[in-house]
C-alpha positions, -999 to 999 in steps of 0.1 A, spaced: 488 524 440 468 493 434 496 471 453 503 500 481 467 499 489 468 461 487 496 457 510 481 481 537 446 458 536 471 427 537 489 442 570 456 451 585 439 418 580 470 398 593 473 422 622 436 413 628 439 380 625 468 377 646 453 398 677 423 370 673 447 341 671 470 351 698 440 358 721 423 324 717 457 308 718 461 325 754 488 348 747 472 378 757 487 406 776 464 401 806 471 364 809 509 372 799 516 396 823 491 383 853 503 357 878 483 343 912 497 375 932 484 401 909 446 409 906 430 425 880 396 437 883 
């Protein structure tokens, strides 16, 4: 049971770290899907 809880926590930490890391590197969905002809308000 402890290993499953640890695995769930590890997945959550990896997901949050990946979100911040990719956003910092410029791979956010807003940057990836917008071009010069797209207006995002």
